[in-house]
ZAVEX-967241 format. One line per field, with one value per residue: residue in one letter; x, z, y negated of N, C-alpha, C in turn. Coordinates in steps of 0.2 Angstrom, whole numbers, plus 2048, in hexadecimal, padded with zeros to 3 digits. Example, Ala and Ser with C-alpha at 12.3 -4.5 7.8 and 13.67 -1.06 7.14 Angstrom:
<fibas>
type [A  S]
n.c1 [842  840]
n.c3 [827  823]
n.c2 [81C  80B]
ca.c1 [83E  844]
ca.c3 [827  824]
ca.c2 [816  805]
c.c1 [842  840]
c.c3 [827  827]
c.c2 [810  800]
</fibas>
This chain:
<fibas>
type [M  N  W  A  V  S  L  F  V  I  F  A  A  T  C  I  G  M  V  G  Y  G  L  V  R  R  G  A  A  Y  S  Y  P  F  L  A  A  A  I  C  L  T  F  V  L  P  Q  I  P  G  L  L  N  D  R  A  V  S  E  S  A  L  A  A  T  L  L  M  A  L  L  C  L  L  M  C  H  V  G  W  H  V  G  L  Q  G  G  P  S  T  E  H  S  Y  S  E  Q  R  L  L  H  V  A  V  I  L  S  A  V  G  S  Y  S  F  Y  K  F  G  Q  L  P  D  E  E  R  L  R  G  L  L  S  G  T  S  V  A  I  L  F  F  A  R  L  L  T  Y  G  F  A  I  A  V  T  C  L  V  N  R  R  S  F  L  A  W  V  I  V  C  V  D  S  G  F  Y  F  Q  R  I  F  I  A  G  R  R  G  E  T  A  E  F  C  L  I  I  A  L  T  F  W  F  R  H  K  W  A  I  P  R  T  L  V  L  A  G  L  L  M  S  L  V  G  L  L  G  A  R  E  Y  R  A  A  S  W  Y  G  E  T  K  A  T  S  I  A  D  I  D  L  Y  K  N  W  K  E  L  Q  D  E  G  G  P  E  M  R  N  A  V  Y  A  I  K  E  K  S  E  T  G  D  F  E  Y  S  L  G  T  W  N  N  L  I  F  S  Y  V  P  A  Q  L  V  G  E  S  F  K  S  A  L  M  L  T  L  S  P  T  F  E  R  G  R  E  P  P  V  G  S  T  Y  T  G  F  Y  D  A  F  G  S  F  W  Y  L  G  C  L  K  F  F  V  I  A  A  L  M  G  S  I  Y  V  R  A  A  R  G  D  E  A  M  Q  I  L  Y  A  L  S  V  V  P  S  M  L  V  I  T  H  F  T  D  E  I  I  V  S  W  V  H  I  G  A  F  L  L  P  A  F  W  Y  V  K  A  L  R  R  P  A  F  R  T  I  P  S  A  Y  T  A  A]
n.c1 [3EB  3E8  3DA  3D4  3DA  3D6  3C8  3C8  3CC  3C1  3B7  3BA  3BB  3AD  3A7  3AD  3A8  39A  399  39F  395  38A  38E  38E  381  374  36E  36F  377  36F  36A  368  371  37C  380  382  38D  396  399  39F  3AA  3B1  3B1  3B2  3BB  3C8  3CC  3D0  3DD  3E7  3E3  3E5  3F3  3F6  3FC  3F6  3E8  3DD  3DD  3D3  3C8  3C8  3C5  3B9  3B2  3B3  3AD  3A0  39D  39E  393  388  389  386  379  373  372  36A  35E  35A  356  34C  343  340  337  32A  318  30D  30C  304  303  301  2F8  2FD  2FA  302  303  300  30B  315  312  313  321  326  323  329  337  338  337  342  34D  34C  34F  35C  363  361  368  375  377  37A  385  396  39C  391  38C  396  39C  39F  395  385  378  369  363  369  367  359  356  35D  355  349  34F  352  347  349  350  345  33C  344  346  339  336  340  33B  32E  334  33B  330  328  32C  32D  32C  32B  32F  33D  342  341  349  355  357  358  363  36D  36E  372  37F  386  388  38E  39A  3A0  39E  3A2  39B  398  38D  382  387  386  378  372  377  371  363  360  365  35E  350  350  352  347  33D  340  348  356  367  375  385  392  39F  39D  398  3A3  3AB  3A5  3A6  3B4  3B5  3AF  3B8  3C2  3BC  3BC  3CA  3CD  3C3  3C3  3CE  3CA  3BE  3C3  3C9  3C0  3B4  3B4  3BE  3CB  3D7  3DF  3D6  3DD  3E4  3DE  3E2  3EE  3EB  3F1  3ED  3F3  3FC  3F3  3EC  3F6  3F8  3EC  3EC  3F7  3F3  3E6  3D4  3C9  3BC  3BA  3C3  3BD  3B2  3B7  3BD  3B1  3A9  3B0  3B0  3A2  3A0  3A7  3A0  393  387  37B  370  365  35E  358  35E  359  34D  352  359  34F  348  352  353  347  33F  33E  348  347  33A  333  33C  34B  34C  340  342  34D  348  340  349  351  35C  36B  379  38A  393  3A1  3A7  3B3  3B6  3BC  3BD  3B7  3BF  3BB  3AD  3AE  3A6  39E  39A  38D  38F  394  389  37E  384  385  377  371  37B  384  378  373  376  36A  363  368  363  355  354  359  350  344  349  349  33C  336  33D  338  32B  32D  333  329  321  31C  31B  31D  324  32F  335  337  340  34B  34E  352  35D  36A  369  368  375  37C  379  383  38F  38C  380  374  367  366  35E  352  34F  34F  344  339  33A  338  32B  323  322  320  316  309  30A  30A  2FD  2F6  2F9  2F4  2EB  2DB  2DA  2D9  2E4  2F3  2FD  30E  31D  32C  33C  34B  357  364  361  354  34B]
n.c3 [932  922  920  916  90A  909  908  8FC  8F3  8F5  8F1  8E3  8DE  8E0  8D7  8CB  8CB  8CA  8BD  8B5  8B7  8B2  8A4  8A0  89F  894  88F  89B  89C  89C  8A9  8B9  8C3  8BC  8B5  8BF  8C5  8BB  8B9  8C6  8C3  8B9  8BC  8CA  8D0  8CA  8D0  8DC  8E0  8E0  8EC  8F6  8F7  8FB  908  90E  90F  91A  920  926  923  915  915  91A  910  905  90B  90B  8FE  8F9  900  8FA  8ED  8EE  8F3  8E7  8E0  8E8  8EA  8DC  8D9  8E2  8DD  8D1  8D4  8D4  8D2  8C5  8B6  8AA  898  891  884  877  86C  85D  854  85C  865  85D  85A  866  867  85D  862  86F  86A  862  86B  873  86A  865  871  874  869  86C  878  873  86E  878  881  882  88F  897  892  892  89F  8AE  8B9  8B6  8B5  8B7  8A7  89F  8A6  8A6  898  896  89D  895  88A  88D  889  87C  87D  882  878  86E  874  873  865  861  866  85F  852  853  855  84A  839  835  82C  832  83F  83C  838  843  84C  845  845  853  856  850  859  864  860  85F  86C  871  868  867  873  87B  885  891  897  88E  883  888  88B  87E  878  880  880  873  873  87E  879  86E  875  87E  875  86B  870  86E  872  877  870  879  877  873  87E  887  880  882  890  890  889  892  89C  895  893  8A0  8A1  897  894  899  893  886  885  888  87C  872  875  87F  87A  87F  87C  86C  85F  859  864  869  864  86B  878  886  88B  893  89B  8A3  8A9  8B1  8BA  8C0  8C7  8CF  8D7  8DA  8D8  8D6  8DA  8E2  8EC  8F1  8F6  901  90A  90D  912  91E  924  927  92F  93A  93F  93F  93A  932  923  920  914  910  908  8FB  8F9  8F8  8EC  8E3  8E4  8E0  8D3  8CC  8D0  8C9  8CB  8C4  8C2  8CF  8D7  8DF  8ED  8F2  8ED  8F4  900  900  901  90C  91A  91B  922  91C  910  913  922  925  91B  90F  8FE  8F0  8E0  8D2  8C8  8CC  8D6  8E5  8E5  8E5  8F0  8FB  8FC  900  90C  913  915  91D  925  925  922  917  90C  908  901  8F4  8F3  8F2  8E6  8DD  8DE  8D9  8CC  8C8  8C9  8BF  8B4  8B3  8AF  8A3  89C  89A  891  892  88B  88F  89B  896  88F  89A  8A2  899  899  8A6  8A9  8A8  8B1  8BC  8BD  8BF  8CC  8D3  8CF  8D1  8DA  8E5  8E3  8D5  8CE  8D3  8D0  8C2  8C0  8C4  8BA  8AE  8B1  8B2  8A4  89C  8A2  89F  892  88F  894  88A  87F  881  87D  87D  880  883  890  88E  893  894  894  89E  898  899  8A4  8AD  8B8  8B8  8B3]
n.c2 [ACC  AC5  ABD  AB5  AB9  AC7  AC5  ABF  AC9  AD2  ACA  AC8  AD5  AD8  ACF  AD3  AE0  ADE  AD8  AE1  AEC  AE6  AE5  AF2  AF6  AF5  AE6  AE0  AD5  ACA  AC9  AC1  AC4  AC9  ABD  AB4  ABB  ABA  AAC  AAA  AB2  AAB  A9E  A9B  AA5  AA3  A97  A99  AA0  A96  A8F  A98  A98  A8C  A83  A78  A7B  A81  A92  A98  A90  A92  AA0  AA0  A9A  AA3  AAE  AA9  AA7  AB4  AB9  AB2  AB6  AC4  AC2  ABE  AC9  AD2  ACA  AC9  AD6  AD8  ACF  AD5  ADE  AD9  AD9  AE0  AD6  ACC  ACA  ABB  AB4  AA9  A9B  A9A  A90  A85  A86  A82  A75  A6F  A72  A69  A5C  A5C  A5E  A53  A48  A4B  A4A  A3D  A37  A3C  A35  A28  A28  A29  A1D  A14  A09  A0D  A0D  A0F  A1B  A25  A26  A2F  A30  A2E  A22  A18  A12  A1C  A28  A28  A2A  A36  A3E  A40  A45  A52  A59  A5D  A69  A71  A71  A77  A84  A89  A89  A92  A9D  A9E  AA0  AAC  AB5  AB3  AAF  A9E  A8F  A82  A85  A89  A7D  A75  A7C  A7B  A6D  A6A  A72  A6A  A5F  A67  A6C  A60  A5D  A69  A6A  A5E  A56  A60  A68  A74  A7A  A77  A7F  A8C  A8C  A8B  A96  AA0  A9E  AA2  AAF  AB5  AB4  ABD  AC8  ACA  ACA  AD3  ADD  ADC  ADD  AD4  AD8  AE0  ADC  ACF  AC9  ACA  AC2  AB6  AB4  AB2  AA6  A9E  A9E  A97  A8B  A86  A84  A7B  A71  A64  A5D  A5F  A58  A4B  A48  A4B  A45  A3A  A32  A30  A35  A3A  A42  A4C  A52  A5C  A68  A69  A6D  A75  A84  A8E  A87  A7F  A89  A8E  A83  A83  A8F  A8C  A81  A82  A80  A71  A72  A7D  A7A  A6E  A74  A7C  A73  A6C  A75  A78  A6C  A6B  A76  A72  A67  A6B  A66  A69  A68  A6E  A70  A64  A5C  A5F  A59  A4B  A4D  A4F  A43  A3B  A3F  A3E  A33  A23  A16  A0A  A08  A09  A02  A00  9FF  A05  A12  A16  A16  A21  A2B  A37  A34  A3B  A44  A40  A4A  A4C  A47  A40  A38  A3D  A3E  A47  A4C  A42  A47  A54  A62  A68  A75  A82  A8B  A84  A7B  A83  A88  A7C  A7A  A84  A8A  A9A  AA1  A9A  AA1  AA7  A9F  AA2  AAE  AAC  AA4  AAE  AB8  AB1  AAF  ABC  AC0  AB8  ABD  ACA  AC9  AC2  ACC  AD4  ACF  AC2  AB3  AA6  AA8  AAD  AA2  A9A  AA1  AA1  A94  A92  A99  A92  A87  A8F  A95  A89  A88  A8E  A88  A7B  A74  A7B  A75  A73  A7C  A7A  A6D  A6E  A76  A6F  A65  A6C  A72  A66  A63  A6E  A76  A6F  A70  A7E  A81  A7A  A82  A8F  A9D  AA3  AB2  AC4  AC9  AD3  AE2  AE4  AEF  AEE  AEB  AF5  AEF  AEB  AF3  AF1  AFA]
ca.c1 [3E8  3E6  3D3  3D2  3DC  3D2  3C2  3C8  3CC  3BB  3B2  3BC  3B8  3A6  3A6  3AF  3A3  393  39A  3A0  38F  386  390  38D  37A  371  36A  370  37B  36A  368  36B  377  382  381  385  394  39A  39B  3A4  3B0  3B4  3B2  3B4  3C1  3CE  3CE  3D2  3E4  3EB  3E2  3E8  3FA  3F6  3FC  3F1  3E2  3DC  3DC  3CC  3C3  3C8  3C2  3B1  3AF  3B3  3A7  399  39D  39C  38C  384  389  382  372  371  371  365  358  358  353  345  33F  33E  332  324  313  30C  30B  300  305  2FC  2F8  2FE  2F9  309  303  301  311  319  310  317  328  327  322  32F  33D  338  339  349  351  34D  353  364  365  361  36E  37B  377  37B  38C  39B  39D  38B  38B  39C  39E  39D  38F  381  373  365  360  36C  363  352  357  35E  34F  345  353  352  341  34B  351  33F  33A  349  344  332  337  343  336  32A  337  33C  32A  326  330  329  330  32B  334  343  343  342  34F  35B  358  35A  36A  372  370  376  385  38A  389  393  3A1  3A3  39E  3A5  397  398  386  37E  389  383  371  371  378  36D  35D  35F  366  358  34A  350  352  340  338  342  34D  35D  36B  37C  38A  396  3A5  39B  397  3AA  3AE  3A1  3AA  3BB  3B4  3AD  3BE  3C6  3B9  3BE  3D1  3CF  3BE  3C4  3D2  3C6  3B9  3C7  3CB  3BA  3AE  3B6  3C3  3D0  3DC  3DD  3D2  3E2  3E7  3DA  3E6  3F4  3E9  3F5  3E9  3F7  3FE  3ED  3EB  3FC  3F7  3E6  3EF  3FB  3F0  3DF  3CF  3C6  3B5  3BB  3C6  3B8  3AD  3BB  3BD  3AA  3A6  3B4  3AD  39B  3A1  3A9  39B  38C  382  378  36B  35F  35C  355  361  355  348  356  35B  349  346  357  352  340  33C  342  349  345  333  331  340  351  34B  33B  345  352  344  33D  34E  353  362  36F  380  38E  397  3A7  3A7  3B9  3B8  3C0  3B9  3B9  3C1  3B5  3AB  3AE  3A0  39F  398  387  390  393  382  37A  386  383  370  36F  381  384  372  372  376  363  361  369  35E  34F  355  35A  349  340  34B  347  335  335  340  334  325  32F  334  322  31E  319  320  31E  329  335  338  339  346  350  34F  354  364  370  368  369  37C  37E  378  389  394  38A  37C  36E  361  366  359  34B  34E  34D  33E  335  339  334  324  320  321  31E  30F  304  30B  307  2F6  2F3  2FA  2F2  2E5  2D6  2D9  2DA  2EB  2F6  302  314  322  332  342  350  35D  367  35D  34D  347]
ca.c3 [92B  91E  91E  90F  904  909  906  8F5  8F0  8F5  8EC  8DC  8DD  8DF  8D0  8C5  8CB  8C7  8B6  8B2  8B7  8AD  89D  89E  89F  88F  890  8A2  89C  89D  8B0  8BD  8C7  8B8  8B3  8C5  8C6  8B5  8BB  8CB  8C1  8B4  8BF  8D1  8D2  8C8  8D4  8E3  8E2  8E2  8F2  8FA  8F8  8FE  90F  911  90F  91F  91E  929  91F  90E  916  91B  90A  902  90E  909  8F7  8F9  902  8F5  8E7  8F0  8F3  8E0  8DE  8EC  8E8  8D6  8DA  8E6  8D8  8CC  8D7  8D3  8CF  8BE  8B3  8A4  893  88E  87C  875  865  85A  851  861  867  858  85B  86C  866  859  866  873  867  85F  870  875  865  865  877  873  864  870  87D  86F  86C  87E  881  884  896  89A  88F  893  8A6  8B1  8BD  8B2  8B9  8B3  8A1  89D  8AA  8A4  892  896  8A0  890  886  88F  886  876  87F  883  871  86B  876  870  85E  860  868  859  84C  854  855  843  835  834  829  837  844  839  838  84A  84E  842  847  85A  856  84F  85F  868  85D  861  874  871  865  868  87A  87F  88B  892  899  888  87F  88B  88A  877  876  884  87E  86D  875  882  875  86A  87A  880  86F  867  874  86B  877  875  871  87F  875  873  885  889  87D  886  896  88E  887  898  89F  891  894  8A6  8A1  892  893  89B  88E  880  885  887  875  86D  878  883  876  883  878  865  85E  858  86A  86B  862  86F  87E  888  890  898  8A0  8A7  8AD  8B6  8BE  8C4  8CC  8D4  8DB  8DC  8D4  8DA  8DD  8E8  8F1  8F4  8FA  907  90E  90F  917  924  928  929  934  940  941  940  938  92C  921  920  90D  910  902  8F5  8F9  8F6  8E6  8DF  8E4  8DB  8CC  8C9  8D2  8C5  8CF  8BF  8C3  8D5  8DB  8E2  8F4  8F3  8EB  8F9  906  900  902  913  91C  91D  923  916  910  917  927  926  915  909  8F8  8EB  8DA  8CE  8C4  8D0  8DA  8EB  8E4  8E9  8F6  900  8FD  904  913  916  917  923  927  920  920  911  906  907  8FB  8EE  8F3  8EF  8DF  8D9  8DE  8D5  8C5  8C6  8C8  8B8  8AF  8B2  8AC  89D  899  899  88B  893  887  894  8A0  892  88E  8A1  8A4  895  89B  8AD  8AA  8A9  8B8  8C1  8BD  8C3  8D4  8D6  8CE  8D4  8E0  8E5  8E1  8CE  8CB  8D5  8CC  8BB  8BF  8C4  8B3  8AA  8B3  8B0  89D  899  8A5  89B  88B  88E  895  883  879  884  879  881  87E  889  891  88D  897  891  899  89F  895  89E  8A4  8B4  8BD  8B8  8B1]
ca.c2 [ACD  ABF  ABE  AB2  ABE  ACD  AC3  ABD  ACF  AD5  AC6  AC9  ADC  AD7  ACB  AD8  AE6  ADC  AD6  AE8  AF0  AE3  AE7  AF9  AF7  AF2  AE0  ADE  ACF  AC5  AC9  ABC  AC6  AC9  AB6  AB1  ABE  AB8  AA5  AAB  AB5  AA7  A97  A9B  AA9  AA0  A91  A9B  AA2  A90  A8D  A9D  A97  A85  A82  A73  A7E  A86  A99  A9A  A8D  A96  AA6  A9F  A98  AA9  AB2  AA6  AA8  ABB  ABA  AAF  ABA  ACA  AC0  ABD  AD0  AD4  AC6  ACB  ADD  AD7  ACB  AD9  AE2  AD6  ADC  ADF  AD0  ACD  AC6  AB6  AB2  AA1  A99  A99  A8A  A80  A86  A7E  A6E  A6D  A71  A63  A57  A5C  A5D  A4C  A43  A4C  A48  A36  A35  A3D  A30  A22  A28  A28  A16  A11  A07  A12  A0C  A12  A22  A29  A26  A35  A30  A2A  A1F  A13  A13  A22  A2D  A28  A2C  A3D  A41  A42  A49  A59  A5C  A60  A70  A75  A72  A7C  A8B  A8B  A8A  A98  AA3  A9F  AA2  AB3  AB8  AB3  AAA  A98  A8A  A7D  A88  A88  A75  A73  A7F  A78  A66  A6A  A74  A65  A5C  A6B  A6C  A5A  A5E  A6E  A6A  A57  A55  A66  A6A  A7C  A7C  A77  A85  A92  A8C  A8C  A9D  AA5  A9D  AA6  AB6  AB7  AB4  AC3  ACE  ACA  ACC  AD9  AE1  ADC  ADB  AD1  ADD  ADF  AD8  AC8  AC7  AC9  ABC  AB0  AB4  AB0  A9F  A9B  A9C  A92  A85  A84  A81  A76  A6D  A5D  A5A  A5F  A52  A45  A47  A4B  A41  A34  A2F  A2E  A38  A3B  A49  A52  A54  A62  A6E  A6A  A6F  A7B  A87  A91  A82  A7D  A8F  A8E  A7E  A85  A94  A89  A7B  A83  A7C  A6C  A74  A82  A76  A6A  A79  A7E  A6D  A6A  A7B  A77  A66  A6D  A7B  A6F  A62  A6F  A61  A6C  A63  A72  A6F  A5E  A59  A61  A53  A46  A4E  A4F  A3C  A38  A41  A3D  A2C  A1E  A0F  A05  A07  A08  9FE  A03  9FF  A0A  A19  A17  A17  A28  A30  A38  A33  A41  A43  A41  A51  A4B  A42  A3C  A33  A40  A3E  A4C  A49  A40  A4C  A5B  A63  A6C  A7C  A84  A8E  A7F  A78  A88  A88  A76  A7A  A89  A8E  AA0  AA3  A97  AA5  AA9  A9B  AA5  AB4  AA9  AA3  AB4  ABB  AAE  AB0  AC3  AC0  AB5  AC1  AD0  AC7  AC0  AD2  AD8  ACC  ABB  AAE  AA0  AAA  AAE  A9C  A98  AA5  A9F  A8D  A92  A9C  A8D  A84  A94  A95  A83  A89  A91  A83  A74  A74  A80  A72  A72  A80  A77  A67  A70  A79  A69  A62  A71  A72  A60  A62  A75  A78  A6C  A73  A85  A80  A78  A87  A95  A9F  AA7  AB9  AC8  ACA  ADA  AE3  AE7  AF2  AEA  AEF  AF7  AEA  AE9  AF7  AEF  AFF]
c.c1 [3E6  3DF  3D1  3D4  3D8  3CB  3C2  3C8  3C5  3B6  3B4  3BA  3B1  3A4  3A7  3AA  39D  394  39A  399  38A  388  38E  385  377  36C  36B  374  376  368  36B  371  37D  384  385  38C  399  39D  3A0  3AA  3B4  3B5  3B4  3BA  3C7  3D0  3D0  3D9  3E8  3E9  3E4  3EF  3FB  3F6  3F8  3EA  3E1  3DA  3D5  3C7  3C2  3C4  3BB  3AE  3AE  3AD  3A0  398  39B  395  387  383  385  37B  36F  36E  36A  35E  356  354  34C  340  33C  338  32B  31F  312  30A  307  304  300  2FD  2F9  2FD  300  309  303  307  316  318  314  31E  32A  328  328  336  33E  33A  340  34E  352  350  35A  366  366  367  375  37C  379  383  390  39B  397  38A  390  39E  39B  397  38A  37B  36F  362  363  368  35C  352  358  359  34A  349  353  34C  343  34D  34B  33C  33E  347  33E  333  33B  33F  331  32D  339  336  328  32A  32B  32E  331  330  33B  346  345  348  356  35D  35B  361  36F  373  374  37D  389  38C  38E  39A  3A4  3A3  3A1  3A1  396  391  382  380  386  37B  36F  371  373  366  35B  360  360  352  34A  350  34B  33C  33A  347  354  362  372  381  38F  39C  3A3  39A  39E  3AD  3AB  3A5  3B1  3BA  3B2  3B3  3C2  3C3  3BB  3C5  3D1  3C9  3BF  3C9  3CE  3C1  3BD  3C8  3C5  3B4  3AF  3BB  3C9  3D7  3DA  3DA  3D7  3E5  3E4  3DF  3EC  3F2  3ED  3F1  3ED  3FA  3F9  3EB  3F0  3FA  3F1  3E8  3F3  3F8  3E9  3DA  3CC  3C0  3B6  3BE  3C1  3B3  3B1  3BB  3B6  3A7  3AA  3B1  3A6  39B  3A3  3A4  394  386  37F  372  365  35B  358  358  35D  350  34C  357  355  347  34B  356  34C  33C  340  342  347  33E  330  336  345  34F  346  33E  349  34E  341  342  34F  35A  366  376  384  391  39D  3A7  3AD  3BB  3BB  3BB  3BC  3BB  3BB  3B3  3AB  3A8  3A2  39D  391  389  390  38C  37E  37D  384  37C  36F  375  382  37E  36F  372  36F  360  362  365  357  34F  355  353  344  342  349  340  333  337  33B  32E  327  330  32E  31E  31B  31D  321  324  330  339  33A  33F  34C  352  352  35B  36A  36F  36A  371  37F  37D  37E  38E  393  387  376  368  361  360  352  34A  34C  346  338  334  336  32D  320  31E  31E  317  309  304  308  300  2F3  2F3  2F7  2EB  2E1  2D5  2DB  2E1  2ED  2FC  308  319  328  338  347  356  35E  362  356  348  344]
c.c3 [928  91C  917  909  904  906  8FE  8F1  8EF  8F1  8E5  8DA  8DC  8D8  8CA  8C5  8C8  8C0  8B2  8B1  8B2  8A6  89B  89D  899  891  897  8A2  89D  8A4  8B4  8C1  8C2  8B6  8B9  8C6  8C1  8B7  8C1  8C8  8BD  8B7  8C6  8D3  8D0  8CC  8DA  8E5  8E4  8E9  8F8  8FC  8FA  905  912  912  915  91D  921  925  918  90F  917  914  905  904  90B  902  8F6  8FB  8FD  8EF  8E8  8F0  8EC  8DE  8E2  8EA  8E1  8D6  8DD  8E1  8D3  8CE  8D7  8D0  8C8  8BC  8AC  89E  890  887  87B  86E  863  857  856  864  863  859  861  86B  862  85E  86B  870  864  865  872  870  865  86C  877  86E  868  875  879  86D  872  87D  884  88C  89A  898  891  89A  8A9  8B5  8B9  8B7  8B4  8AD  89E  8A0  8A7  89D  892  899  89B  88B  887  88B  87F  878  880  87C  86D  86D  873  869  85D  861  862  853  84D  853  84D  83F  834  831  82E  83D  842  83A  83F  84D  84B  844  84E  85A  855  855  864  866  85F  868  875  86F  866  86F  87E  885  88B  893  893  883  882  88A  883  876  87A  882  878  86F  879  87E  871  86F  87C  87B  86C  86A  871  870  874  875  876  87D  875  87A  888  886  880  88C  895  88D  88D  89C  89C  892  89B  8A6  89C  891  894  895  887  880  885  880  871  86F  87B  87F  87A  880  871  864  85C  85E  86C  86A  867  876  880  88E  895  89D  8A5  8AC  8B3  8BC  8C3  8C9  8D1  8D9  8DD  8D8  8D9  8DD  8E3  8EE  8F5  8F9  901  90C  911  914  91E  928  92B  92F  93B  943  943  93E  932  92A  91F  919  90C  90A  8FC  8F4  8F6  8EE  8E1  8DF  8DF  8D4  8C8  8CB  8CE  8C9  8CA  8C0  8CA  8DA  8DE  8EA  8F6  8F2  8F1  8FF  906  902  90A  914  91F  91E  91D  916  914  91C  927  91F  90F  904  8F3  8E4  8D6  8C9  8C7  8D4  8E1  8EB  8E8  8EF  8FC  901  901  90B  916  918  91D  925  922  91E  919  90B  904  901  8F4  8ED  8F0  8E8  8DB  8D9  8D9  8CD  8C3  8C5  8C1  8B3  8AE  8AF  8A4  899  897  894  88C  890  88B  899  89C  891  895  8A3  8A0  897  8A2  8AE  8AB  8AF  8BD  8C2  8C1  8CA  8D7  8D5  8D1  8DA  8DF  8E2  8D9  8CB  8CD  8D1  8C5  8BB  8C0  8BD  8AE  8AB  8B1  8A9  89A  89C  8A1  894  88A  890  88E  87E  87B  880  87E  87E  884  88A  890  891  892  896  899  89C  89B  89E  8AB  8B9  8BD  8B6  8B6]
c.c2 [AC6  AC0  ABB  AB6  AC4  ACB  AC1  AC3  AD2  AD1  AC7  AD0  ADC  AD4  AD0  ADE  AE4  ADB  ADD  AEC  AED  AE4  AEE  AFA  AF2  AEC  ADD  AD7  AC9  AC4  AC3  ABE  AC6  AC1  AB3  AB4  ABB  AB0  AA6  AAD  AB0  AA0  A97  A9E  AA5  A9A  A93  A9C  A9C  A8E  A92  A9C  A90  A85  A7D  A75  A82  A8D  A9A  A96  A90  A9D  AA5  A9D  A9E  AAD  AAF  AA7  AAF  ABC  AB8  AB3  AC1  AC8  AC0  AC4  AD3  AD1  AC8  AD1  ADC  AD3  AD0  ADE  ADF  ADA  ADC  AD9  AD1  AC8  AC2  AB5  AAB  AA0  A97  A92  A84  A80  A82  A77  A6B  A6D  A6B  A5D  A56  A5B  A56  A47  A44  A4A  A41  A33  A36  A37  A2A  A22  A27  A21  A12  A0F  A0D  A12  A0F  A1A  A27  A2A  A2C  A35  A2B  A27  A1A  A16  A1A  A28  A2E  A2B  A34  A41  A44  A46  A50  A5D  A5F  A68  A74  A76  A77  A83  A8E  A8D  A90  A9E  AA4  AA2  AAA  AB7  AB9  AAE  AA4  A93  A84  A7F  A87  A81  A73  A76  A7C  A71  A66  A6D  A6F  A61  A60  A6B  A66  A5A  A63  A6D  A63  A55  A5A  A68  A72  A7E  A7C  A7D  A8B  A92  A8D  A93  AA2  AA4  AA2  AAE  AB9  AB8  ABB  AC9  ACF  ACD  AD2  ADE  AE1  AD9  AD9  AD7  ADB  ADB  AD0  AC5  AC6  AC3  AB6  AAF  AB0  AA8  A9B  A99  A97  A8B  A82  A81  A7C  A71  A66  A5A  A5A  A59  A4C  A43  A46  A46  A3A  A30  A2C  A30  A39  A42  A4E  A55  A5A  A68  A6F  A6B  A75  A7F  A8B  A8D  A80  A83  A90  A89  A80  A8A  A91  A84  A7D  A7E  A77  A6E  A78  A7E  A71  A6E  A7B  A79  A6B  A6F  A7A  A72  A68  A72  A77  A6A  A66  A6B  A64  A68  A67  A71  A69  A5A  A5A  A5B  A4D  A47  A4D  A47  A39  A39  A3F  A37  A27  A18  A0A  A03  A05  A04  A02  A04  A05  A11  A1B  A19  A1E  A2D  A31  A36  A39  A40  A44  A48  A51  A45  A3D  A39  A37  A40  A43  A48  A47  A46  A53  A5C  A67  A73  A7E  A88  A89  A7C  A7C  A88  A82  A75  A7E  A8D  A94  AA2  A9F  A9B  AA8  AA5  A9E  AAB  AB2  AA8  AA9  AB8  AB8  AAF  AB8  AC4  ABD  ABA  AC7  ACF  AC5  AC7  AD6  AD4  AC5  AB6  AA8  AA2  AAB  AA8  A99  A9B  AA2  A98  A8D  A95  A97  A8A  A89  A96  A8F  A83  A8B  A8B  A7C  A74  A78  A7C  A71  A76  A7D  A71  A68  A72  A74  A66  A66  A72  A6C  A60  A69  A77  A75  A6F  A79  A85  A7F  A7E  A8E  A97  AA3  AAE  ABD  ACA  AD2  ADB  AE6  AEA  AEE  AEE  AF0  AF2  AE9  AED  AF4  AF4  B03]
</fibas>
């Protein structure tokens, strides 16, 4: 029996089942299991058939990768439901005026940072692996997203001219990233922040037709994002070439050759299985040091001394294509073998715990969940550390902000809306 084919069918059926179940439940499109299954359906699954037909790919290694992917996806479902069982939470009261003050400051810093990033030389701004000044600027540019999320929350609660101004200005920067830079993450983030705010505050759910359209656009992004950016952002081709992108041709190539991310995962899992040199999640420390210790201030040698020495992903020198990732499936496997799927359980449980408090009316948790959904999806496409790195950044800036805006009033309880068996 071809175990790789069998596991592919089971994995595909699980993805379709979780997406379908999420579609029939009102508001369930916001749950982490649905989002995780949707990413697997539109990003992971299309990359696999080409690998099944590639004789250069070990069947056992591909089967191991698919088994790991299946376990991780199931842990997203189980962990989410465990997180929803969290105890009763309270709704804290926040000063709307102070929230808008915070939104103004965060949006101003973020907008200025994006402006400065746009002034960098092309060779520093457009290259795939950013470093130095560009990384420092983007560190503060992220604050625009926080200001936008807060302003949308204030605007949905009560119409405010200042909130409208913040939302419109921040949206302009988002549109530049969406339509010119062709960033899929920013597109999803922009839409989900707005949709989640209306869901938490007024229980308005996205129509299923729009959810399906979003899934289709996610697949289109997988097929055409590289050529779109080459024309609109990098200037490698003429802007008119966007209309000439052949999605069907790209689909055929993907089905014939397989996707680079899943190919990387297969080779990396095979290598790790043979060496048995697991890193036990110590790479998380290195990623935090890399992200938040500025070499410009402490020196490159000191920063390097803080990082742990870990074995390379590929012992035999195989380098993945530039811009591709190993996926969170390999990242979890490389930490604890198949038990690494428990990392997805923990992440899903934390997301469920945040969601249940957000659904009961805690505005801070509502904003936190809205800011966490895209990093939580990157856990699948990139690395499991994505969500941890994001939470550290969010905590560093929003914890002081919400301490400032918290009003001294008695907390009130709210009931959780029905979504993805949360009722």
